[in-house]
C-alpha positions as a printed NumPy array, in Angstrom:
array([[ -0.044,  -0.081,  -0.424],
       [  3.018,   2.828,   0.803],
       [  6.54 ,   2.1  ,  -0.418],
       [  9.236,   4.414,   0.276],
       [ 12.373,   4.213,  -1.686],
       [ 15.526,   6.15 ,  -1.125],
       [ 13.905,   8.987,   0.015],
       [ 16.677,  12.025,   1.257],
       [ 15.076,  15.074,   3.488],
       [ 16.835,  17.874,   4.817],
       [ 16.107,  21.283,   7.247],
       [ 18.305,  23.692,   4.928],
       [ 21.309,  22.365,   4.181],
       [ 21.678,  20.022,   7.05 ],
       [ 20.388,  16.496,   6.064],
       [ 18.159,  14.66 ,   7.88 ],
       [ 17.404,  11.124,   6.17 ],
       [ 20.051,   9.303,   3.41 ],
       [ 18.058,   7.115,   1.219],
       [ 15.71 ,   6.448,   4.155],
       [ 12.968,   2.866,   3.022],
       [ 10.016,   2.234,   4.607],
       [  6.99 ,  -0.507,   2.929],
       [  3.52 ,  -0.491,   4.611],
       [  1.301,  -3.084,   3.257],
       [ -3.001,  -2.756,   3.414],
       [ -3.853,  -4.284,   7.278],
       [ -0.513,  -4.11 ,   8.82 ],
       [  0.856,  -2.392,  11.52 ],
       [  4.051,  -1.05 ,  11.221],
       [  6.623,   0.295,  13.715],
       [  9.089,   2.68 ,  13.404],
       [ 12.623,   2.618,  16.046],
       [ 15.457,   4.063,  16.633],
       [ 17.057,   6.256,  18.63 ],
       [ 16.007,  10.052,  19.596],
       [ 17.438,  12.012,  16.286],
       [ 17.588,   9.463,  13.893],
       [ 15.213,  10.467,  11.826],
       [ 11.355,   9.229,  12.454],
       [  9.624,  11.723,  12.559],
       [ 11.489,  13.053,   9.433],
       [ 10.353,  10.146,   7.709],
       [  7.079,  10.195,   9.031],
       [  6.478,  14.048,   8.296],
       [  7.754,  13.592,   4.88 ],
       [  4.604,  11.295,   4.13 ],
       [  1.749,  13.22 ,   4.942],
       [  3.51 ,  15.875,   2.954],
       [  4.253,  17.967,   5.947],
       [  8.116,  18.257,   4.159],
       [  9.575,  17.746,   1.056],
       [ 12.034,  15.278,  -0.526],
       [ 14.918,  16.186,  -1.783],
       [ 15.296,  12.565,  -3.607],
       [ 13.42 ,   9.837,  -3.315],
       [  9.934,   8.122,  -3.795],
       [  6.555,   7.802,  -1.998],
       [  4.589,   5.613,  -3.271],
       [  0.994,   5.412,  -2.325],
       [ -1.909,   3.256,  -3.539],
       [ -0.05 ,   2.699,  -6.784],
       [  0.753,   6.551,  -7.417],
       [  3.383,   9.059,  -6.686],
       [  2.727,  11.565,  -3.269],
       [  6.354,  12.161,  -2.596],
       [  6.212,  16.851,  -3.146],
       [  2.217,  17.271,  -2.747],
       [  1.223,  19.325,  -0.159],
       [ -0.39 ,  17.471,   3.359],
       [ -3.843,  18.562,   2.75 ],
       [ -4.618,  16.092,  -0.629],
       [ -2.078,  14.111,   0.904],
       [ -4.179,  13.866,   3.664],
       [ -7.119,  13.117,   0.54 ],
       [ -5.81 ,  10.67 ,  -0.539],
       [ -6.324,   8.704,   2.093],
       [ -2.701,   9.194,   4.622],
       [ -3.925,  10.195,   7.853],
       [ -0.901,  11.456,  10.689],
       [ -1.395,  11.701,  14.571],
       [  1.156,  14.1  ,  15.335],
       [  3.259,  14.116,  17.952],
       [  2.055,  15.441,  21.673],
       [ -1.377,  14.561,  20.21 ],
       [ -1.674,  18.677,  18.951],
       [ -4.705,  19.202,  19.89 ],
       [ -6.865,  22.199,  19.963],
       [ -6.947,  22.921,  23.358],
       [ -9.483,  25.468,  24.495],
       [-11.725,  23.497,  20.923],
       [-14.208,  20.902,  22.932],
       [-13.106,  17.205,  21.996],
       [-16.469,  16.765,  19.119],
       [-14.959,  19.608,  17.294],
       [-11.181,  18.794,  17.621],
       [-12.543,  14.964,  16.231],
       [-14.933,  16.501,  13.675],
       [-12.162,  18.876,  12.091],
       [-10.192,  15.678,  11.591],
       [-13.107,  14.4  ,   8.707],
       [-12.768,  18.422,   7.03 ],
       [-10.958,  16.458,   3.45 ],
       [-14.181,  15.908,   0.916],
       [-13.964,  12.457,   1.062],
       [-14.538,  12.084,   4.263],
       [-17.352,  15.706,   4.83 ],
       [-20.84 ,  13.055,   3.426],
       [-20.26 ,  10.52 ,   5.582],
       [-18.754,  12.469,   9.305],
       [-22.093,  11.325,  11.626],
       [-21.074,   7.133,  10.31 ],
       [-17.983,   7.762,  10.761],
       [-18.456,   9.996,  14.216],
       [-20.231,   6.475,  15.117],
       [-17.82 ,   4.242,  14.594],
       [-15.321,   5.543,  16.177],
       [-17.255,   6.193,  19.46 ],
       [-17.829,   2.831,  19.605],
       [-14.833,   2.699,  19.083],
       [-13.836,   5.481,  21.582],
       [-15.926,   5.814,  24.494],
       [-14.571,   8.706,  25.913],
       [-15.314,  11.262,  22.413],
       [-18.977,  10.629,  23.507],
       [-18.674,  10.664,  26.911],
       [-16.887,  13.884,  26.481],
       [-18.141,  15.548,  24.382],
       [-18.486,  18.823,  25.431],
       [-15.654,  19.256,  27.364],
       [-12.296,  21.621,  26.607],
       [ -9.981,  19.041,  25.228],
       [ -6.938,  21.082,  27.522],
       [ -9.101,  19.622,  30.846],
       [ -8.037,  15.7  ,  29.749],
       [ -5.603,  12.98 ,  30.815],
       [ -2.864,  12.716,  29.09 ],
       [ -4.416,   8.977,  27.774],
       [ -7.668,  10.294,  26.58 ],
       [ -6.27 ,  13.43 ,  24.861],
       [ -3.853,  10.391,  23.056],
       [ -7.259,   8.515,  21.924],
       [ -9.14 ,  12.093,  20.776],
       [ -6.008,  12.781,  18.049],
       [ -6.406,   9.132,  17.602],
       [ -9.778,   9.44 ,  16.659],
       [ -9.42 ,  12.43 ,  15.172],
       [ -6.687,  10.471,  12.234],
       [ -9.628,   7.805,  12.122],
       [-12.589,  10.925,  11.276],
       [-10.622,  11.315,   7.969],
       [-11.304,   7.827,   6.764],
       [ -7.905,   6.728,   5.937],
       [ -6.546,   3.749,   4.679],
       [ -3.882,   4.654,   6.433],
       [ -3.075,   5.474,  10.085],
       [  0.761,   7.707,  10.891],
       [  0.709,   7.908,  14.897],
       [  3.889,   9.099,  16.127],
       [  4.816,   8.463,  20.022],
       [  1.627,   7.256,  20.754],
       [  2.851,   5.867,  23.62 ],
       [  4.509,   9.708,  25.065],
       [  4.747,   9.684,  28.531],
       [  1.457,   7.491,  29.305],
       [  0.925,   5.232,  32.506],
       [  1.812,   1.669,  32.328],
       [ -2.513,   1.024,  32.005],
       [ -3.228,   3.469,  29.545],
       [ -0.11 ,   2.152,  26.72 ],
       [ -1.875,  -1.211,  27.224],
       [ -5.654,   0.325,  26.596],
       [ -3.96 ,   2.692,  23.414],
       [ -2.114,  -0.597,  22.314],
       [ -5.348,  -2.489,  22.213],
       [ -6.757,   0.065,  20.292],
       [ -4.017,   0.133,  17.701],
       [ -4.737,  -3.582,  17.401],
       [ -8.999,  -2.53 ,  16.988],
       [ -8.474,  -0.436,  14.845],
       [ -6.664,  -3.046,  11.893],
       [ -8.45 ,  -5.839,  12.582],
       [-12.037,  -3.962,  12.799],
       [-11.568,  -1.584,  10.06 ],
       [ -8.871,  -3.042,   8.652],
       [ -6.423,  -0.399,   8.663],
       [ -2.969,  -0.482,   8.426],
       [ -1.274,   1.321,  10.786],
       [  2.45 ,   3.02 ,  10.782],
       [  3.3  ,   4.081,  14.55 ],
       [  7.357,   5.518,  15.648],
       [  7.396,   4.488,  19.048],
       [ 11.201,   4.81 ,  20.878],
       [ 10.311,   1.639,  23.657],
       [ 11.582,  -1.374,  21.53 ],
       [ 10.326,  -4.355,  23.411],
       [  6.507,  -2.692,  23.004],
       [  6.721,  -1.746,  19.923],
       [  8.248,  -5.119,  17.982],
       [  5.508,  -6.923,  20.02 ],
       [  2.371,  -4.546,  18.83 ],
       [  4.018,  -4.458,  15.363],
       [  3.683,  -7.731,  12.458],
       [  7.242,  -5.682,  11.158],
       [  9.368,  -2.949,  11.891],
       [ 11.324,  -0.857,  11.119],
       [ 14.945,   0.671,  12.52 ],
       [ 16.518,   4.186,  11.354],
       [ 19.593,   4.955,  12.68 ],
       [ 21.82 ,   8.235,  11.874],
       [ 19.053,   9.058,   9.284],
       [ 19.576,   5.543,   7.464],
       [ 17.718,   2.753,   7.572],
       [ 19.991,   0.199,   8.93 ],
       [ 17.242,  -2.748,   9.483],
       [ 13.684,  -3.95 ,   8.827],
       [ 12.075,  -6.981,   9.316],
       [  9.123,  -9.797,  11.068],
       [  9.367,  -8.255,  14.554],
       [  9.969, -12.304,  16.097],
       [ 13.055, -11.335,  14.355],
       [ 14.098,  -8.045,  15.111],
       [ 13.503,  -9.161,  19.18 ],
       [ 16.226, -11.476,  18.833],
       [ 18.366,  -9.14 ,  16.051],
       [ 21.749,  -8.494,  18.282],
       [ 22.293,  -5.206,  16.617],
       [ 18.541,  -3.765,  17.703],
       [ 20.272,  -4.592,  21.178],
       [ 23.297,  -3.462,  20.396],
       [ 21.778,  -0.249,  18.7  ],
       [ 19.146,   0.959,  21.923],
       [ 21.237,  -0.931,  24.936],
       [ 24.73 ,  -0.202,  23.652],
       [ 27.393,  -2.608,  22.873],
       [ 27.351,  -3.688,  26.462],
       [ 23.877,  -5.303,  25.768],
       [ 25.871,  -7.679,  23.557]])
């Protein structure tokens, strides 16, 4: 469904990604791993059109999307949940969620999509009239994911869905991510720094280091990889 090949991305003269690669099949759950500064968010921001690549190719549903602006990428079926939720703090939960259905393909189906989203995320229905900034961190993350689903995506990208959350909330959101994939058939790619958590949730993983894709494969293989242990735990782990 999504293929990223040979992606180079820079902020001005400072290059962040070198020939990065990624593939997500329909209905697949894929994680992107790497230490701080590896280029994970840059990769996701480039796929969604927030950044423009210097070189490389991004193909989604057999059409090239590299270079498209973010609003057109969203219209093609990619929803991007940014790091730290990025809700509108002084809008209600309902208004935040409905903004996800702004693209022309999603707008006519807003009522039926909202009903499905509220079934998946009861907090959206229970807190409809509450201002977003009054929610807990876990509730805000659920609202942010719900907003992404309102766009009726074929692919949902989530940047660090578990950041700063209590273990019980992490488990709940992990379960919801699986349900999104299994019940809606939506492909999901997410960024995470907790290697074991990510690989136990995902089907496959990609590891970035210093802006390059250095490893990829089934989660079970990456969990046992000495190279993964070196990157995240240092040489002493070997």
